[in-house]
C-alpha positions in Angstrom: -59.4 253.0 -24.6 -60.1 252.5 -28.1 -64.3 253.6 -28.0 -62.8 256.9 -25.7 -60.2 258.1 -28.4 -62.8 258.0 -30.5 -64.8 259.8 -29.0 -61.8 262.4 -27.5 -60.5 262.9 -31.1 -64.5 262.7 -32.4 -66.3 265.4 -30.9 -63.7 268.3 -31.2 -63.7 267.3 -35.0 -66.9 268.1 -35.4 -66.8 271.3 -33.4 -63.6 272.2 -35.6 -65.4 271.1 -38.9 -68.2 273.7 -38.0 -66.1 275.9 -37.2 -64.3 275.9 -40.7 -67.9 274.5 -42.8 -69.0 278.1 -41.6 -66.3 280.3 -41.9 -65.7 278.8 -45.5 -69.4 279.4 -46.9 -68.9 282.7 -45.6 -66.2 283.7 -47.7 -67.9 281.3 -50.5 -71.4 282.7 -50.3 -70.9 286.0 -51.5 -69.5 284.9 -55.0 -72.9 282.7 -55.5 -74.8 285.3 -54.1 -76.5 283.0 -51.9 -76.6 283.9 -47.3 -73.8 282.8 -45.2 -75.0 280.1 -42.4 -74.7 280.4 -38.6 -73.1 278.7 -37.0 -76.0 275.9 -35.5 -76.9 275.9 -39.2 -73.4 274.8 -39.8 -73.5 272.2 -37.4 -76.7 270.4 -39.1 -74.8 270.1 -42.4 -71.7 268.6 -41.2 -73.5 265.9 -39.0 -75.8 265.6 -42.0 -72.7 264.9 -44.4 -71.2 262.9 -41.1 -74.1 260.6 -41.1 -73.9 259.6 -44.5 -70.1 259.7 -44.8 -69.0 257.4 -42.0 -70.6 254.3 -43.2 -69.4 254.1 -46.8 -66.0 255.0 -45.0 -66.5 252.1 -42.7 -67.5 249.8 -45.8 -64.6 251.0 -47.6 -62.5 250.6 -44.4 -63.5 246.8 -44.1 -63.3 246.7 -48.2 -67.1 244.9 -48.0 -67.5 247.3 -51.4 -64.5 247.6 -52.4 -61.9 245.9 -53.7 -58.4 246.3 -52.2 
């Protein structure tokens, strides 16, 4: 039950956060004179961030690195 609940929330969350990243990048990019990104590129950025942030969040949740 626990694993299916996690995947049930993570998969739609991934697609939504990729979509939001693409939309926000499209609004901010012209102000900094950079090109906009596609949905596929925003998915790549999102999964890269998740791979970096997830272990840090898990370690912080367990109190391994950060003392509560």
